[in-house]
FIFI-697949 format. One record per residue (C-alpha): x, y, z negated. Coordinates in steps of 0.5 Angstrom, whole numbers, plus 2048, in hexadecimal, padded with zeros to 3 digits. Example, Ala and Ser with C-alpha at 12.3 -4.5 7.8 and 13.67 -1.06 7.14 Angstrom:
BEGIN
819,7F7,7F0;
81B,7FE,7F2;
//
This chain:
BEGIN
7C6,86F,8A4;
7C4,86B,8AA;
7C6,86B,8B1;
7C8,874,8B3;
7C5,876,8B9;
7CA,87B,8BC;
7C6,882,8BB;
7C2,883,8B4;
7BD,887,8B3;
7C1,88E,8B2;
7C0,892,8AB;
7BE,899,8AD;
7C4,89E,8AE;
7C8,899,8AF;
7CD,898,8B5;
7CB,895,8BB;
7CD,88D,8BD;
7D1,88D,8C3;
7CB,88A,8C7;
7C6,88F,8C6;
7C9,894,8C9;
7C9,896,8D1;
7CD,891,8D4;
7CE,894,8DB;
7CE,88E,8E2;
7CC,889,8DE;
7CD,884,8E3;
7C6,87F,8E3;
7C6,87A,8DE;
7C4,874,8E2;
7CB,875,8E5;
7D1,871,8E3;
7D4,872,8DD;
7DB,86E,8DC;
7DF,86C,8E3;
7E3,866,8E0;
7E7,861,8E5;
7E5,85B,8E0;
7EB,857,8E5;
7F0,85D,8E4;
7F5,85B,8DC;
7F1,85E,8D7;
7F5,865,8D6;
7F8,866,8CE;
7F2,869,8CA;
7EC,866,8CE;
7EB,85F,8D0;
7E6,85B,8D3;
7E4,853,8D5;
7E1,84F,8DA;
7DE,84C,8D4;
7DB,851,8D1;
7D6,852,8D8;
7D5,84A,8D8;
7D2,849,8D1;
7CF,850,8CF;
7C8,850,8CC;
7C3,853,8CF;
7BF,854,8C9;
7C1,858,8C3;
7C1,853,8BD;
7BF,852,8B6;
7C3,856,8B1;
7C4,853,8AA;
7BF,855,8A6;
7C5,856,8A0;
7C9,85A,8A4;
7C5,861,8A5;
7C5,864,89F;
7CE,866,8A0;
7CF,86A,8A6;
7D7,866,8A6;
7D5,85F,8A6;
7D3,85B,8AC;
7CD,85A,8AE;
7CD,852,8AF;
7CA,852,8B7;
7CE,84E,8BE;
7D3,84F,8BF;
7D3,853,8C6;
7D8,84E,8C9;
7D7,847,8C6;
7D1,843,8C3;
7D0,844,8BC;
7CE,83D,8BA;
7C8,83B,8B6;
7CA,83A,8AE;
7C7,838,8A7;
7CA,83E,8A4;
7C8,83D,89D;
7CB,842,89A;
7C8,849,89F;
7C3,848,89B;
7C6,84C,895;
7C6,852,899;
7BF,852,89B;
7BA,858,89C;
7BA,85D,898;
7C1,85F,896;
7BE,863,88F;
7B8,861,88B;
7B4,865,88A;
7B4,869,88F;
7B7,870,88D;
7B8,874,894;
7B9,874,89B;
7BF,871,89D;
7BF,874,8A4;
7C3,87A,8A1;
7C4,881,8A3;
7C8,87F,8AA;
7CA,887,8AB;
7D0,885,8A6;
7D2,880,8AA;
7D2,883,8B1;
7D7,888,8B3;
7D7,88E,8B8;
7DC,893,8B9;
7E0,896,8C0;
7E6,893,8BF;
7EC,899,8C0;
7F0,899,8C4;
7F6,89B,8C0;
7F6,895,8BE;
7F9,890,8C1;
7F6,88A,8C2;
7FC,886,8BF;
7FD,889,8BA;
7F6,887,8B8;
7F9,880,8B3;
7F6,87A,8B2;
7F4,877,8AB;
7FA,875,8A7;
7F9,86F,8A4;
7FE,86F,89F;
7FD,876,89E;
7F5,875,89C;
7F8,86E,898;
7FD,872,894;
7F7,877,892;
7F4,876,88B;
7EC,87A,88D;
7ED,876,895;
7F0,86F,893;
7EE,86A,899;
7ED,864,897;
7F0,85E,89C;
7EC,858,89D;
7F1,852,89F;
7EF,84F,8A7;
7ED,848,8A8;
7EB,844,8AF;
7EA,83D,8AF;
7E9,839,8B7;
7E7,832,8B7;
7EB,82F,8BD;
7E7,82B,8BF;
7DF,82B,8BB;
7DD,825,8BE;
7E1,820,8BC;
7E4,823,8B5;
7E5,828,8B0;
7EC,829,8B2;
7ED,831,8B1;
7F3,837,8B2;
7F2,83B,8AD;
7F5,843,8AF;
7F6,848,8A9;
7FA,84D,8AD;
7FC,850,8B5;
7FE,84A,8B8;
802,84D,8BF;
802,847,8C2;
7FD,840,8C2;
7FE,83E,8C8;
801,837,8C5;
7FB,837,8C2;
7F7,830,8C4;
7EF,831,8C4;
7EB,82D,8C9;
7E5,831,8CE;
7E1,833,8C9;
7E3,836,8C2;
7E0,839,8BC;
7E3,83F,8B8;
7E0,840,8B1;
7E2,847,8AF;
7E2,847,8A8;
7E5,84F,8A5;
7E6,854,8AA;
7E5,856,8B1;
7EA,854,8B6;
7ED,854,8BD;
7ED,84E,8C3;
7F2,850,8C9;
7F3,84B,8CE;
7FB,84B,8CE;
801,84C,8C8;
803,853,8C7;
7FB,855,8C6;
7FB,856,8CD;
7F5,856,8D2;
7EF,855,8D2;
7EA,855,8CB;
7E6,852,8C6;
7E3,855,8C0;
7E2,851,8B9;
7DD,852,8B4;
7DC,84E,8AE;
7D8,848,8B0;
7D7,841,8B3;
7D9,842,8BC;
7D9,83C,8C1;
7DF,83F,8C7;
7E0,83B,8CD;
7E2,83D,8D4;
7E5,844,8D0;
7EA,846,8D6;
7E8,842,8DD;
7E7,848,8E1;
7EA,844,8E8;
7E4,83F,8E7;
7DE,844,8E6;
7E0,848,8EC;
7E1,841,8EF;
7DA,83F,8ED;
7DD,839,8EA;
7DB,83A,8E3;
7DA,832,8E2;
7E2,831,8E3;
7E3,837,8DE;
7DE,833,8D9;
7E3,82E,8D8;
7E9,832,8D7;
7EC,833,8D0;
7EC,839,8CD;
7F2,83D,8CC;
7F3,843,8C8;
7F9,847,8C9;
7F9,84B,8C2;
7F5,84D,8BC;
7F6,854,8B9;
7F2,855,8B1;
7F0,85C,8B3;
7EB,85E,8AE;
7ED,85E,8A6;
7E9,862,8A2;
7E2,866,8A1;
7E5,86C,8A4;
7E1,870,8A7;
7E1,870,8AE;
7E1,876,8B2;
7E3,878,8BA;
7E2,87E,8BD;
7DF,880,8C4;
7E1,886,8C8;
7DE,889,8CE;
7E5,88B,8D2;
7EC,888,8D3;
7F0,888,8CE;
7EC,889,8C7;
7EA,88F,8CA;
7E2,892,8CB;
7DC,890,8C6;
7DE,88A,8C1;
7D9,886,8BE;
7DB,880,8B8;
7D8,87A,8B7;
7D8,875,8B1;
7D4,870,8B2;
7D0,86C,8B7;
7CB,870,8BC;
7C6,86D,8C1;
7C5,874,8C3;
7CA,878,8C6;
7C6,87D,8CA;
7C1,881,8C6;
7BC,886,8C9;
7BB,881,8CF;
7C3,885,8D1;
7C9,880,8D1;
7D0,884,8CE;
7D6,882,8D2;
7DB,880,8CF;
7E4,882,8D3;
7E8,880,8CE;
7E8,87C,8C7;
7EB,87B,8C1;
7EA,875,8BC;
7EC,877,8B5;
7EA,870,8B2;
7E7,86A,8B3;
7E7,865,8BA;
7E1,868,8BE;
7DB,864,8C3;
7DA,869,8C9;
7D4,867,8CD;
7D1,86A,8D2;
7CA,869,8D1;
7C6,86B,8CB;
7C4,866,8C6;
7CC,862,8C6;
7C9,860,8CD;
7CE,85F,8D3;
7D6,85E,8D3;
7D9,860,8CC;
7E1,863,8CE;
7E5,863,8C7;
7E8,869,8C4;
7EE,868,8BF;
7F0,86E,8BB;
7F4,873,8C0;
7F3,879,8C4;
7F1,878,8CA;
7F2,87F,8CF;
7EE,87E,8D4;
7E9,878,8D7;
7EF,876,8DC;
7EF,86F,8D9;
7E8,86E,8DB;
7EB,871,8E1;
7E6,877,8E1;
7E7,87E,8DF;
7E0,87E,8DB;
7DA,879,8D7;
7D3,879,8D5;
7D3,874,8CF;
7CD,870,8CD;
7CF,86D,8C6;
7D4,86C,8C1;
7D5,867,8BC;
7DB,866,8B7;
7DD,860,8B5;
7DC,85E,8AE;
7DE,85A,8A8;
7D9,856,8A4;
7D9,855,89D;
7DD,853,898;
7DD,84B,897;
7E0,845,895;
7E1,83F,899;
7E4,83A,893;
7E0,83C,88B;
7E2,837,888;
7E9,834,889;
7ED,83B,889;
7F5,83B,88A;
7F9,83F,88C;
800,83F,88E;
806,846,88B;
80C,848,88E;
811,84B,88C;
812,850,891;
80F,852,897;
80E,84F,89D;
80D,849,899;
814,848,897;
817,847,890;
815,842,88B;
80F,83F,88C;
808,83C,887;
802,839,888;
7FD,83C,884;
7F6,839,882;
7F5,83C,87B;
7F5,844,878;
7FC,847,877;
7FC,84C,872;
804,84E,874;
807,84D,87A;
80D,851,877;
812,84D,872;
815,852,86E;
81B,852,86B;
81B,84F,865;
817,84A,868;
81D,847,86D;
81F,842,869;
818,83F,867;
812,83E,86C;
80B,83F,86B;
805,83C,86E;
802,843,86F;
808,846,873;
80C,845,878;
813,846,87A;
813,84B,87F;
816,852,87F;
810,854,883;
80A,852,888;
80B,853,88F;
807,84F,893;
802,84A,891;
7FC,845,896;
7F6,843,893;
7F5,83C,896;
7EE,83B,892;
7E9,83F,88D;
7E9,847,88C;
7EE,84A,887;
7EE,851,884;
7F5,854,883;
7F7,859,87E;
7FC,85E,87E;
7FE,85D,876;
7FF,858,873;
7F9,854,86E;
7F4,856,874;
7F5,85E,873;
7F6,864,877;
7F4,864,880;
7F0,85E,882;
7F0,85B,889;
7EB,856,88C;
7EF,850,890;
7EB,84C,894;
7EE,846,898;
7F4,848,89C;
7FA,84B,89D;
7FD,851,899;
804,851,89C;
806,857,898;
803,85D,893;
7FF,860,899;
7FB,85A,89B;
7F8,85A,894;
7F7,862,894;
7FC,863,88E;
7FD,86A,88B;
805,867,88B;
80A,860,88A;
806,85F,883;
802,859,882;
802,855,87C;
7FC,851,87A;
7F7,84E,87F;
7F0,849,87C;
7EC,845,882;
7E5,846,880;
7E1,841,87F;
7D9,843,880;
7D3,841,883;
7D3,845,889;
7CB,844,88C;
7C6,849,88A;
7CA,850,889;
7C6,854,883;
7C8,859,87F;
7C5,860,87C;
7C9,867,87B;
7C8,86B,876;
7CA,873,875;
7CA,873,86F;
7CF,86E,869;
7CC,869,867;
7C7,868,86C;
7C3,86E,869;
7BC,86F,86C;
7BC,876,86B;
7C1,876,871;
7BF,873,878;
7C0,86C,87B;
7C1,869,881;
7C0,861,883;
7C4,860,888;
7C4,858,88D;
7C8,85A,891;
7CD,85E,895;
7CD,866,894;
7D1,86A,898;
7D0,870,894;
7CC,870,88E;
7CB,878,88E;
7C7,877,894;
7C2,873,88F;
7C0,878,88C;
7C3,875,885;
7CA,878,885;
7D1,877,885;
7D2,878,87B;
7D2,86F,87A;
7D3,86F,873;
7D0,867,871;
7CE,861,876;
7CA,85B,875;
7CC,856,87A;
7C8,851,87A;
7CB,84C,87F;
7D0,84C,884;
7D6,84F,885;
7D7,857,887;
7DC,85B,889;
7DC,863,887;
7DF,868,88A;
7E0,870,887;
7E0,874,88E;
7DB,871,895;
7DC,86C,89A;
7E0,868,895;
7E5,86C,893;
7E9,86E,88E;
7E9,86B,888;
7E7,864,887;
7E3,860,882;
7E1,859,881;
7DA,857,87D;
7D9,851,87C;
7D2,84E,878;
7D2,852,871;
7D0,859,86C;
7D4,85E,86E;
7D4,863,869;
7D8,86A,86C;
7DD,86A,871;
7E3,868,86E;
7E0,861,86D;
7E1,860,876;
7E7,864,875;
7E5,869,877;
7E8,871,876;
7E2,875,878;
7DA,873,878;
7DA,875,880;
7D9,86F,883;
7D7,871,88A;
7D6,869,890;
7D5,863,88C;
7D5,85C,891;
7D4,855,88F;
7D8,850,88F;
7D5,84A,893;
7D7,843,895;
7DA,842,89C;
7D4,841,8A1;
7D9,83E,8A6;
7DE,839,8A3;
7DE,834,8A8;
7DA,82C,8A8;
7DE,82A,8A3;
7D9,826,89E;
7D7,82B,896;
7D7,825,892;
7DD,823,890;
7E0,820,889;
7E8,81F,889;
7EB,81B,884;
7F2,81A,880;
7F6,815,87D;
7FA,81A,878;
7F7,820,873;
7F7,827,876;
7F6,825,87E;
7FC,821,87F;
7FF,81A,881;
7FB,816,886;
7F5,818,888;
7ED,816,88C;
7E8,81A,890;
7E1,817,890;
7DB,81C,895;
7D5,816,894;
7D3,811,88F;
7D8,80C,88D;
7D5,805,889;
7DD,803,888;
7E3,807,887;
7EA,802,887;
7EC,800,881;
7F3,802,881;
7F1,809,881;
7F1,80D,87A;
7EC,813,879;
7F1,818,875;
7ED,81E,878;
7E9,821,87D;
7E7,827,881;
7E0,827,884;
7E0,82B,88A;
7D8,82B,88D;
7D2,829,88A;
7D0,825,884;
7D3,81C,882;
7D2,817,87C;
7D7,814,87A;
7D7,80C,878;
7DC,808,875;
7D9,801,877;
7D8,800,87F;
7D2,7FF,883;
7D0,806,87E;
7CF,802,878;
7D2,804,871;
7D3,80B,86D;
7D1,812,872;
7D5,818,872;
7D2,81E,875;
7D8,822,879;
7D5,829,87D;
7DA,82D,881;
7DF,82F,87D;
7E6,82D,87B;
7E7,827,876;
7EE,827,873;
7EE,822,86F;
7E8,81C,86C;
7E7,820,867;
7E4,825,86B;
7E0,820,86F;
7DC,81E,868;
7E0,817,86A;
7E4,812,863;
7EC,811,864;
7ED,80C,868;
7E5,80D,86D;
7E6,80C,873;
7E2,80D,87A;
7E0,806,87E;
7DA,80A,882;
7D7,811,884;
7D0,814,886;
7CE,81A,889;
7C9,81E,886;
7C4,81F,88B;
7BF,825,88C;
7B8,825,888;
7B3,82A,889;
7AE,82A,883;
7AE,82E,87C;
7B2,82B,876;
7AD,827,872;
7AE,821,86D;
7AB,81E,869;
7AD,819,862;
7A9,815,85F;
7A8,812,858;
7A7,80B,85A;
7A7,807,860;
7A4,806,866;
7A2,80D,865;
79F,80E,860;
79F,811,859;
7A1,818,856;
7A4,81B,85D;
7A8,821,85E;
7A7,825,864;
7AD,82A,868;
7B0,82E,86D;
7B6,831,86A;
7BD,82F,867;
7BD,82C,860;
7C4,82D,85C;
7C2,82A,856;
7BB,825,856;
7BC,824,84E;
7BC,82C,84D;
7B6,82E,850;
7B2,828,84B;
7B2,823,851;
7B3,81C,850;
7B8,81A,854;
7B6,813,853;
7B3,813,85A;
7B1,80C,85E;
7AD,80E,864;
7AE,814,86A;
7AC,815,86F;
7B0,81B,874;
7A9,81F,877;
7AE,824,87B;
7B5,825,87D;
7BC,823,87A;
7BD,822,873;
7C3,820,86F;
7C2,81C,868;
7C8,81C,862;
7C8,817,85E;
7C9,81C,858;
7C8,823,857;
7CC,828,85A;
7CD,824,860;
7D2,820,85D;
7D1,818,85D;
7CF,814,864;
7CC,818,86A;
7C7,816,86E;
7C5,819,875;
7BD,818,876;
7B9,819,87C;
7B1,819,87C;
7AF,812,87A;
7AC,80F,874;
7B1,80B,86F;
7AB,807,86B;
7B1,804,866;
7B7,809,865;
7BB,804,860;
7BB,7FF,866;
7BC,804,86C;
7C2,808,869;
7C4,803,861;
7C3,80A,85D;
7BE,80B,858;
7BE,813,859;
7BE,818,85D;
7C1,81D,859;
7C2,824,85F;
7C1,823,865;
7C0,829,86B;
7BD,82A,872;
7C3,82A,877;
7C4,830,87C;
7C4,830,882;
7C6,834,887;
7C1,838,88B;
7C0,834,891;
7BD,836,898;
7BA,832,89C;
7B6,831,8A3;
7AE,82E,8A2;
7AD,82A,8A8;
7A6,827,8A9;
7A6,821,8AA;
79F,81F,8AF;
7A1,825,8B3;
7A9,825,8B3;
7A8,82D,8B2;
7AB,832,8AD;
7A8,836,8A6;
7A8,83D,8A9;
7A6,845,8A7;
7A2,848,8AC;
7A1,84F,8AB;
7A5,856,8A8;
7A7,856,8A2;
7A6,85E,8A0;
79D,85A,89F;
79E,854,89D;
796,853,89B;
797,852,8A4;
79C,84E,8A4;
79B,847,8A5;
79F,840,8A4;
79E,83C,8AA;
7A2,835,8AD;
7A6,837,8B3;
7AB,834,8B9;
7B3,835,8B5;
7B5,83B,8B7;
7BB,83C,8B2;
7B8,843,8AF;
7B9,845,8A8;
7B1,844,8A6;
7B2,83C,8A7;
7B8,83C,8A2;
7B5,83B,89B;
7B7,83A,893;
7B5,836,88E;
7B5,83A,887;
7B4,839,880;
7AD,835,884;
7AB,83B,889;
7AD,83B,891;
7AF,840,894;
7B1,843,89A;
7B8,845,89C;
7B6,84C,89F;
7B2,84E,898;
7B5,84A,893;
7B0,84F,88E;
7AB,84C,890;
7A8,845,88F;
7A3,83F,894;
79D,841,88F;
795,83E,890;
790,843,894;
78A,846,890;
788,845,888;
784,83E,88A;
789,839,88C;
785,833,88F;
787,82E,896;
788,832,89B;
78C,839,897;
790,83E,89C;
798,83E,89A;
79B,845,89A;
7A1,849,897;
7A0,84D,890;
7A5,850,88C;
7A8,84C,887;
7A2,84D,881;
7A4,846,87C;
79D,843,87E;
79A,83C,87F;
798,83D,886;
7A0,83E,889;
7A3,837,885;
7A4,832,889;
7A8,82B,889;
7AB,826,88E;
7AA,81E,88D;
7AF,819,891;
7A8,818,896;
7A9,81E,899;
7A3,822,896;
7A3,828,893;
79E,828,88C;
79B,82F,88A;
79C,830,883;
795,832,881;
791,82D,885;
796,828,885;
791,823,889;
792,828,88E;
798,828,894;
79A,82D,89A;
797,82B,8A1;
797,82D,8A8;
790,830,8A9;
791,82F,8B1;
78F,834,8B4;
793,837,8BB;
792,83E,8B9;
792,841,8B2;
790,83C,8AF;
796,837,8B1;
//
């Protein structure tokens, strides 16, 4: 669903909407909507701040393409209260463009079901209409709510250090925090409100997920005196902070044309960019917010100073110092999708009692049973904990799945990084929770195919899903799913629309029936992928940690860059590769035997492919290689004699009939790992594009028994021309690829300037199903470039050399160049 207008087209015979009826004595539409004195103390239920007035953007900001398909997930845009910092966001690309492939129907569904309009029954008292009860919904089997933990990271002085404050729940008094005049606030999960004063009082700033730079939040007196320079040097002060949106429940607000909930009623559930219909504005005299935190704007298009309305009843508009108002637009605060910050290094703390009390234990691996049975009390096993119950949890790193029953069975609860003070916080049906496991997988480029028949039957319907879908029924696919093929990524499927009801965690693999994913029926109504968090702060991505004892015990040393010498007194017995891929050497200065270590955990030397007694003396980070994997093995030295050209892994060269006695090697593209013996055994060597005229002198080995191309993750980058300093960009409409042009432009921080290298193709972030291609059948010097659907054609394959040039596979003597014009040919 796209943004909803307040008045959808009316079906024949339908009850007319409130604004469609004749409205007597309406004032001119250009009259002042609100009469609100921002200098007064903000009354309960409505908040304002001078910060809003000073930092409001003048133009509507660019939408996050990954959110368009879902009405209940936020459109990432500039906050109306601050400047959104430019950030290279590698995971936003996972949800670009159309969520469904192919397109199964119009996503702009029937809005008549979303907007209700009726006359309020005066026999029902306004106060008698109860707000949505969270506990009631969580306990319901049909409308189960799946709450998410919250997290906000506030960097005290971003220009000086990475020191930060992490907030997971409401903080009544933040006034003691020592902050600089400019702070960076990163909302990782949930929607929050910053308050000027302790105890959630004073002016407010609503926060949606994203990164913001804040300064001079409450300097109203300085603004009135024109002393903004003095204000900019004052430290930021935050009085309190509160977590206001914790789940995907559909927001609802009711507007009444009379006081006390009387008159015409109009209900709204999503962004409403234009409140007036047919040139007539509906007056509002009382309001009821059932659920959600709403931003109310005086002007259409979410322009002007927003006012914040939280759940509650507003029988009149005295808090706005007026009797009636004419609202221009409004929208609820919304959360983003499920995400993980530390996918390769999971850790959770289990507490026996709620509110983090009682016995506790840290876990880094799966646990089949938390509860120790009566006959096991004398003999504790590694697969259980000495708990009689699990009362609360803190997920420090990674993303986990908790299960109601032992052995990973029963109801499933997805646990993101955060704090869960009791069973209600993880959306449990009760306090029963008996097993837990981390999700270890690749969270990029999510893609799955859902089938309505078992065993991926072709008789029924199927659908390719590439991103968030809030209601599968609206796609035309339906609600019946009996088998799923998860091609990549990790997914969460929900029984009901809008991510409610039972949830099922799906990682890469084949699910032939609904029993395979733990379902009790074949109903799936909404899905969303788990993505890498885009706002993880200024920490390094590449990291390896060595431990002096097996099972990650003893002393440890961490490294974030290539190291030519490790202390002789430190002996490595286990390690964790937290980011990037590395080569460990048992000699200093990258000499001796090599051990290739990819992301993951290695609890002992044998897990790393090392012999007993081996130790690490130097480490080298494996850099990126932008070329397709190709290697040539020669029977003789200096690249003579019979040759074997390979583009894929070979588990055993001898079993395929090849001679393993190799004398020289040419690595044409990609990164390769060779092994002395078959089945990836023996000494190993990492090879980048190069020539080895004498393999024995290079390696000390006389044969190669097996080899494989090194698998690289998706790399996001920008391409800048060295001569002009301009960036390669797209210009045109994606709906017509033939008219889309590839040009160089100034850096504007847009997604169409971010590219991906994957399996030899260069793809643009805004359209990852399209590849950079040479236009036309005749390829010569001066041929134009464009985007085209992935067709596995030679004209779509490229390699990037260390000299910075990008070569075509179709014509290896041709490189990318800038034509040099100033208009369309720039």
